[in-house]
C-alpha positions as CSV (number, residue, x, y, z in Angstrom):
1,M,0.0,0.1,-0.1
2,Y,1.3,3.7,-1.0
3,G,0.2,4.9,2.6
4,F,2.8,3.0,4.1
5,R,5.8,4.5,2.4
6,I,7.2,7.8,3.7
7,N,9.8,9.0,1.3
8,H,7.4,8.9,-1.7
9,N,4.0,9.6,-0.9
10,I,2.5,8.5,-4.4
11,S,-0.9,9.1,-3.5
12,A,-0.2,12.7,-2.6
13,V,1.9,13.1,-5.7
14,N,-1.0,11.8,-8.0
15,T,-3.6,14.0,-6.2
16,Y,-1.4,17.0,-6.8
17,R,-0.8,16.2,-10.4
18,Q,-4.6,16.2,-10.6
19,L,-4.9,19.2,-8.8
20,R,-2.8,21.1,-11.2
21,I,-4.6,19.7,-14.0
22,A,-7.8,20.9,-12.8
23,A,-6.3,24.3,-11.7
24,A,-5.0,24.8,-15.2
25,S,-8.3,24.1,-16.7
26,L,-10.0,26.4,-14.1
27,E,-7.4,29.3,-15.0
28,R,-8.0,29.0,-18.7
29,S,-11.7,29.0,-18.1
30,L,-11.2,32.2,-16.1
31,E,-9.3,33.7,-18.9
32,R,-11.7,33.1,-21.5
33,L,-14.5,34.1,-19.5
34,S,-13.0,37.6,-18.5
35,S,-11.5,38.3,-21.9
36,G,-14.3,36.9,-23.9
37,L,-11.9,35.1,-26.4
38,R,-11.0,31.4,-26.8
39,I,-7.7,32.1,-28.2
40,N,-5.6,34.4,-26.2
41,R,-2.1,33.4,-27.1
42,A,-0.9,31.3,-30.1
43,A,-0.5,28.3,-27.8
44,D,-4.3,28.1,-27.3
45,D,-4.7,27.3,-31.0
46,V,-1.9,27.9,-33.4
47,A,-3.8,27.4,-36.7
48,G,-6.8,29.2,-35.4
49,L,-4.8,32.2,-34.5
50,A,-3.1,32.5,-37.7
51,I,-6.6,32.0,-39.7
52,S,-8.2,34.6,-37.3
53,E,-5.5,37.2,-37.8
54,R,-5.9,36.8,-41.5
55,M,-9.6,37.4,-41.3
56,R,-9.3,40.3,-38.8
57,N,-6.8,42.1,-41.3
58,Q,-9.3,41.5,-44.2
59,I,-12.4,42.7,-42.1
60,R,-10.6,46.0,-41.0
61,G,-9.6,46.2,-45.0
62,L,-13.2,45.7,-45.8
63,Q,-14.4,48.2,-43.5
64,Q,-11.9,50.9,-44.6
65,A,-12.8,50.1,-48.4
66,S,-16.4,50.8,-47.2
67,R,-15.5,54.2,-45.9
68,N,-13.5,55.1,-49.0
69,A,-16.6,54.0,-50.9
70,S,-18.7,56.5,-48.9
71,Q,-16.2,59.3,-49.1
72,A,-16.2,58.8,-53.0
73,I,-19.9,59.1,-52.9
74,N,-19.5,62.2,-50.9
75,L,-17.3,63.6,-53.4
76,I,-19.5,62.8,-56.5
77,Q,-22.4,64.5,-54.6
78,T,-20.2,67.7,-54.3
79,A,-19.5,67.7,-57.8
80,E,-22.9,67.3,-58.9
81,G,-24.3,69.8,-56.5
82,A,-22.0,72.1,-58.6
83,L,-23.2,70.8,-62.1
84,N,-26.8,71.3,-60.7
85,E,-26.2,75.0,-60.3
86,I,-24.4,75.4,-63.6
87,H,-27.2,73.6,-65.1
88,S,-29.6,76.2,-63.6
89,I,-27.2,79.2,-64.9
90,L,-27.3,77.5,-68.4
91,A,-31.0,77.5,-68.4
92,R,-31.1,81.1,-67.6
93,M,-28.6,82.0,-70.2
94,R,-30.7,80.2,-72.7
95,E,-33.7,82.3,-71.4
96,L,-31.8,85.2,-72.3
97,A,-30.5,84.2,-75.6
98,V,-34.2,83.3,-76.7
99,E,-35.3,86.9,-75.5
100,A,-32.1,88.3,-77.5
101,A,-33.0,86.5,-80.8
102,S,-36.2,88.1,-81.3
103,D,-36.7,91.4,-83.2
104,N,-38.7,93.1,-80.9
105,V,-35.7,93.6,-78.6
106,S,-33.7,96.7,-79.6
107,D,-29.6,96.5,-79.8
108,S,-29.5,98.6,-76.5
109,D,-31.6,96.2,-74.8
110,R,-29.8,93.2,-76.3
111,S,-26.5,94.8,-74.7
112,S,-28.2,94.7,-71.3
113,L,-29.0,91.2,-71.9
114,D,-25.4,90.4,-72.9
115,N,-24.2,92.0,-69.9
116,E,-26.1,89.6,-67.6
117,F,-25.1,86.9,-70.1
118,Q,-21.4,87.3,-69.7
119,Q,-21.7,87.8,-65.9
120,L,-23.4,84.1,-65.8
121,K,-20.9,82.8,-68.2
122,A,-18.2,83.9,-65.8
123,E,-19.9,82.5,-62.9
124,I,-19.8,79.2,-64.5
125,T,-16.2,79.3,-64.7
126,R,-15.8,80.5,-61.1
127,I,-18.0,77.6,-59.9
128,A,-16.0,74.9,-62.1
129,E,-12.6,76.3,-60.9
130,S,-13.5,76.5,-57.2
131,T,-15.6,73.3,-56.5
132,E,-13.4,70.9,-54.5
133,Y,-13.5,68.0,-52.2
134,N,-10.7,68.0,-49.4
135,N,-8.7,70.4,-51.4
136,V,-9.0,68.4,-54.8
137,K,-10.3,70.3,-57.5
138,L,-13.2,68.5,-59.1
139,L,-14.6,70.4,-62.3
140,D,-11.5,72.6,-63.5
141,G,-10.2,69.8,-65.8
142,S,-7.6,68.4,-63.5
143,F,-9.6,65.4,-61.7
144,S,-7.7,62.6,-63.7
145,R,-4.5,60.8,-62.7
146,N,-1.4,62.4,-64.1
147,E,1.2,59.3,-64.0
148,V,4.6,58.7,-65.5
149,D,4.4,56.2,-68.4
150,W,7.5,54.3,-67.5
151,S,7.1,52.1,-70.4
152,A,7.0,55.0,-72.9
153,T,9.7,56.8,-71.0
154,K,12.0,54.0,-71.3
155,T,11.2,53.9,-75.1
156,A,11.8,57.5,-75.4
157,N,15.3,57.2,-73.9
158,G,16.3,54.2,-76.0
159,G,15.4,51.7,-73.2
160,T,17.1,53.5,-70.2
161,D,15.3,53.5,-67.0
162,V,15.5,57.0,-65.7
163,T,15.5,55.7,-62.2
164,S,19.0,54.1,-62.7
165,L,20.0,57.8,-63.2
166,G,18.6,59.0,-59.9
167,V,15.0,59.9,-60.6
168,Q,13.6,58.3,-57.7
169,E,10.1,59.8,-58.2
170,L,8.2,62.1,-60.5
171,V,4.8,63.1,-59.9
172,A,2.5,65.6,-61.8
173,P,-0.3,66.7,-59.5
174,D,-0.9,69.8,-61.0
175,I,0.2,69.9,-64.6
176,H,-3.1,70.3,-66.1
177,N,-3.7,73.6,-64.3
178,Q,-0.4,74.9,-64.9
179,L,0.0,74.0,-68.8
180,D,-2.9,75.5,-70.5
181,F,-3.6,74.1,-74.2
182,S,-7.3,74.4,-74.1
183,S,-7.2,77.5,-76.3
184,V,-5.0,75.7,-78.9
185,T,-6.2,75.1,-82.5
186,V,-4.7,73.5,-85.6
187,T,-5.4,74.6,-89.1
188,A,-5.0,72.1,-91.6
189,D,-5.5,73.6,-95.1
190,S,-8.9,75.2,-94.8
191,A,-10.1,73.3,-91.9
192,T,-9.6,74.4,-88.2
193,Y,-9.8,72.1,-85.2
194,S,-9.9,72.9,-81.5
195,V,-8.2,70.9,-78.6
196,E,-10.8,68.7,-77.2
197,E,-8.6,67.1,-74.5
198,V,-4.9,66.9,-73.4
199,T,-4.2,63.1,-72.9
200,G,-0.4,63.5,-72.1
201,Y,3.0,65.2,-72.1
202,K,6.4,64.4,-73.0
203,L,9.0,66.6,-70.8
204,E,12.7,66.9,-71.5
205,F,15.5,67.4,-68.8
206,V,18.2,70.0,-69.7
207,D,21.1,69.1,-67.6
208,S,24.6,70.7,-67.8
209,S,27.2,69.2,-65.9
210,G,28.7,71.0,-63.0
211,D,26.2,73.9,-62.6
212,G,24.0,72.8,-59.9
213,R,20.9,73.5,-62.1
214,L,18.1,71.4,-63.7
215,T,15.8,72.6,-66.4
216,L,12.4,70.8,-67.2
217,R,10.7,71.7,-70.4
218,V,7.7,70.6,-72.5
219,S,8.7,68.7,-75.6
220,E,5.7,67.3,-76.9
221,V,1.8,67.7,-76.1
222,Y,-0.5,64.8,-77.0
223,V,-4.2,66.0,-77.6
224,T,-7.4,64.8,-79.0
225,M,-8.8,67.4,-81.3
226,S,-12.6,68.5,-81.8
227,D,-12.7,66.0,-84.8
228,G,-11.6,63.1,-82.7
229,S,-8.2,62.9,-84.2
230,S,-5.2,62.3,-82.1
231,V,-2.4,64.8,-82.6
232,T,1.0,65.5,-81.4
233,L,2.1,69.2,-80.8
234,T,5.9,69.2,-80.8
235,A,7.8,72.3,-79.2
236,T,11.0,73.7,-80.9
237,Y,13.1,75.9,-78.6
238,N,14.6,78.9,-80.3
239,A,18.1,80.6,-79.3
240,D,16.0,84.1,-78.6
241,G,13.7,82.5,-75.8
242,T,10.9,81.8,-77.9
243,V,9.0,78.4,-78.6
244,S,7.8,77.4,-82.3
245,W,5.2,74.6,-82.3
246,S,4.5,72.0,-85.0
247,S,1.8,69.4,-85.2
248,S,1.3,65.9,-86.8
249,N,-0.9,65.6,-89.5
250,P,-3.5,62.7,-89.4
251,W,-5.5,64.7,-92.2
252,G,-3.0,64.4,-94.8
253,A,-3.0,68.3,-95.2
254,T,-0.5,70.1,-97.4
255,T,0.0,72.8,-94.7
256,V,-0.7,72.5,-90.8
257,T,-0.4,75.4,-88.5
258,V,-0.5,75.5,-84.8
259,N,-2.3,78.6,-83.4
260,N,-2.6,80.1,-79.8
261,A,0.3,77.9,-78.3
262,P,2.5,79.4,-75.7
263,T,5.4,81.0,-77.4
264,D,7.4,82.2,-74.5
265,A,9.8,79.4,-73.2
266,D,9.2,80.5,-69.7
267,Q,5.7,79.3,-70.1
268,V,6.5,75.8,-70.8
269,S,9.9,75.5,-69.3
270,Q,11.4,76.1,-65.9
271,E,15.1,76.0,-64.3
272,V,15.7,74.8,-60.8
273,I,18.8,75.8,-58.9
274,Y,19.7,73.1,-56.4
275,Y,23.7,73.9,-56.1
276,N,24.5,70.4,-54.9
277,A,23.4,67.0,-55.9
278,P,22.2,64.6,-53.1
279,S,25.0,62.1,-51.8
280,D,25.4,59.5,-49.1
281,G,21.7,58.2,-49.1
282,E,20.2,61.7,-49.3
283,T,17.2,62.6,-51.5
284,L,16.3,66.0,-53.1
285,T,13.0,67.1,-54.2
286,L,13.0,69.8,-56.9
287,S,9.5,71.8,-57.5
288,F,9.0,72.8,-60.8
289,D,5.9,74.7,-59.8
290,Q,5.4,76.4,-62.9
291,L,4.7,73.1,-64.9
292,G,3.0,71.5,-61.8
293,V,5.8,68.8,-61.6
294,L,7.7,67.5,-58.4
295,V,10.9,65.5,-58.9
296,T,12.9,63.6,-56.4
297,L,16.4,62.7,-56.9
298,N,18.5,60.5,-54.9
299,D,22.2,59.7,-54.4
300,S,22.5,57.9,-57.8
301,Y,22.2,61.1,-59.6
302,D,25.2,63.1,-60.6
303,D,25.0,66.7,-62.1
304,G,24.5,66.4,-65.9
305,D,23.2,62.8,-66.0
306,L,19.6,63.7,-67.1
307,N,20.7,65.9,-70.0
308,S,18.3,65.1,-73.0
309,I,16.4,62.6,-71.1
310,Y,12.5,62.2,-71.5
311,V,9.8,61.6,-69.1
312,V,6.5,60.7,-70.5
313,I,3.3,61.5,-68.6
314,D,-0.2,60.0,-69.3
315,S,-2.7,62.5,-68.0
316,G,-5.8,60.4,-69.5
317,G,-6.1,58.0,-66.6
318,D,-8.8,57.8,-63.9
319,K,-8.6,58.9,-60.4
320,I,-8.5,55.6,-58.4
321,F,-10.5,54.7,-55.3
322,Q,-9.6,51.8,-53.2
323,V,-12.8,49.9,-52.7
324,G,-11.5,46.5,-51.6
325,P,-9.1,45.0,-48.9
326,D,-6.4,43.7,-51.6
327,N,-3.8,45.3,-53.9
328,A,-5.7,44.1,-57.0
329,T,-7.1,45.8,-60.2
330,N,-10.6,44.4,-59.1
331,N,-10.4,46.1,-55.7
332,T,-10.4,49.5,-57.4
333,I,-12.9,51.8,-59.1
334,G,-11.7,54.8,-61.2
335,F,-13.3,57.6,-62.6
336,S,-12.4,61.2,-64.1
337,L,-14.3,64.5,-64.4
338,S,-14.1,66.5,-67.3
339,A,-13.9,70.4,-67.1
340,A,-17.2,72.4,-66.7
341,T,-15.8,75.9,-67.3
342,A,-17.4,78.1,-69.8
343,A,-14.5,77.4,-72.2
344,A,-14.7,73.5,-71.8
345,L,-18.5,73.9,-72.4
346,G,-17.8,75.7,-76.0
347,L,-19.0,79.1,-74.6
348,T,-16.0,81.2,-75.0
349,N,-17.2,83.3,-77.8
350,T,-20.9,83.1,-77.1
351,E,-22.5,86.4,-76.9
352,L,-26.0,88.3,-77.3
353,S,-24.6,91.4,-79.1
354,T,-26.5,91.0,-82.3
355,L,-29.5,89.0,-83.4
356,T,-27.2,86.5,-85.3
357,D,-25.2,85.9,-82.2
358,A,-28.1,85.6,-80.0
359,R,-29.6,82.9,-82.1
360,S,-26.2,80.9,-82.3
361,A,-26.0,81.3,-78.6
362,I,-29.1,79.1,-78.2
363,T,-27.5,76.4,-80.2
364,D,-24.1,76.6,-78.0
365,I,-26.0,76.6,-74.7
366,D,-28.0,73.6,-75.8
367,S,-24.9,71.7,-76.4
368,A,-23.4,72.8,-73.1
369,I,-26.5,71.6,-71.4
370,E,-26.1,68.2,-73.0
371,T,-22.6,68.0,-71.9
372,I,-23.7,68.9,-68.3
373,N,-26.4,66.2,-68.6
374,S,-23.9,63.7,-69.7
375,M,-21.5,64.5,-66.9
376,R,-24.3,64.2,-64.2
377,A,-25.4,60.9,-65.7
378,Q,-22.0,59.5,-65.5
379,L,-21.7,60.8,-61.9
380,G,-25.1,59.2,-61.1
381,A,-24.3,55.9,-62.6
382,I,-20.9,55.8,-60.6
383,Q,-22.7,56.6,-57.5
384,N,-25.2,53.8,-57.8
385,R,-22.4,51.5,-58.4
386,L,-20.3,52.8,-55.3
387,E,-23.8,51.8,-53.3
388,F,-23.9,48.4,-54.5
389,T,-20.1,48.2,-53.8
390,I,-20.8,49.5,-50.2
391,S,-23.5,47.0,-49.5
392,N,-21.3,44.2,-50.7
393,L,-18.2,45.1,-48.7
394,D,-20.4,45.5,-45.7
395,N,-22.2,42.2,-46.4
396,T,-18.8,40.3,-46.8
397,A,-17.2,42.1,-43.7
398,Q,-20.2,40.9,-41.6
399,N,-19.8,37.1,-42.8
400,I,-16.1,37.1,-42.3
401,Q,-16.6,38.6,-38.9
402,A,-19.0,35.8,-38.2
403,S,-16.5,33.2,-39.1
404,E,-13.8,34.8,-37.2
405,S,-15.9,34.7,-34.1
406,T,-16.4,31.2,-34.2
407,I,-12.7,30.7,-34.2
408,R,-11.7,33.3,-31.8
409,D,-14.5,34.2,-29.4
410,T,-15.7,32.2,-26.3
411,D,-18.7,30.3,-26.3
412,F,-19.9,31.2,-22.8
413,A,-22.4,28.4,-22.6
414,E,-19.5,25.7,-23.3
415,E,-17.0,27.7,-21.2
416,I,-19.2,28.2,-18.0
417,T,-19.6,24.3,-18.1
418,N,-16.0,23.8,-18.1
419,F,-15.4,26.4,-15.6
420,T,-18.0,24.7,-13.1
421,R,-16.5,21.2,-13.7
422,S,-12.9,22.5,-13.3
423,Q,-13.9,24.5,-10.0
424,I,-15.4,21.4,-8.5
425,L,-12.5,19.2,-9.5
426,V,-10.0,21.9,-8.0
427,Q,-12.2,21.9,-4.7
428,A,-12.3,17.9,-4.6
429,A,-8.6,17.5,-5.6
430,T,-7.6,20.0,-2.7
431,A,-9.6,18.1,-0.2
432,M,-8.2,14.8,-1.4
433,L,-4.6,16.0,-1.1
434,A,-5.2,16.9,2.4
435,Q,-6.2,13.2,3.1
436,A,-3.2,12.0,0.9
437,N,-0.8,14.0,2.8
438,A,-2.4,12.5,6.1
439,L,-2.0,8.8,5.0
440,P,1.9,8.5,6.0
441,Q,0.9,9.3,9.4
442,N,-0.6,6.1,9.9
443,V,3.1,4.7,10.0
444,L,3.3,6.0,13.5
445,A,0.9,3.6,14.9
446,L,3.2,1.1,13.7
447,L,6.4,2.6,15.3
448,G,4.6,2.9,18.5
449,R,3.8,-0.7,19.3
């Protein structure tokens, strides 16, 4: 019998082992009940912890994506509110044009009508240029992505990667506002076409060695003309500080002339003095603010390395909104907004000075109204899409959260049962340990005889 051995009280050792097991189970139940989590450390469930952590990250990504989509809707509503006001102004302008187009109105009255007409036209431009969301202009024509087309940049440089020459980053957040080609026209023989949209720019560096200066200038501008033709406008910089422009010829015309393009080099070119190139892990950001471009150089750059190097900027892309938790194309939605200024609406030369002008104004305004209607329809379609996106994101997040809960959270009914069982076992084992510790005392009875 174990009770008659003194050096090793096996009954007490066994009871103590059972007590430790019950106490450990009780501690786990207390921890789970107090925290509400079944998994409080990796040792509780190694695979479960890894799975639930991935789910938690996905849930947080989905929730932030839902907020992103909601903010995109707010942006759209801001833009549409401004377009609604522009639509109202156009309706009033059309009313004035109809009134001025009648012979019962004298030239003096028509001049008065034109005064209001011009003020309303100016207000359209002011609204378009001042409407913004979180300091982002919406209707001035800049709401599109201006990104470096690295593949085209390499092609322009004979395959040379400009990043190997020290160009760590180049962004053009304001190039549309700073470089205005909206008034440019191209005359091909007897036909004249206006610029409908600027789709990109080719910029050239001028970098003399050892002078601590870097010049960036426009080399080519890629545009879509009013007849839908894609045209390249090429700049030639003259020794007298002027710029001459030529155009590609998709029309097969005998003579092609570019009109109203910038003729002063300072309008499309800028020099920045930096004195010393970056070294030993340093970076240097140069602001070509007149062009709306920022260039960051690293210590791979040496003064003179970028001479005659080109960078191609694609300005035709959409603004990107992250509406998913992952870095994938199907996790984003993109859209851009056209300009809604009077010039963009084709109202630059519209007036009510004469009867003929007034009648022509009716046609111009009808065209502008159709443009605004088209823009509002686009915004409405995107808003509806984003609302479905939010609904899907919220539903997905909820379902994944339910799955994560089954892995990570405590089932209180089950855990209370375990807690009660462990509590009783601890109490019983404690009592039995006292009995087991008393058993060796029976040996004293043998020693006393």
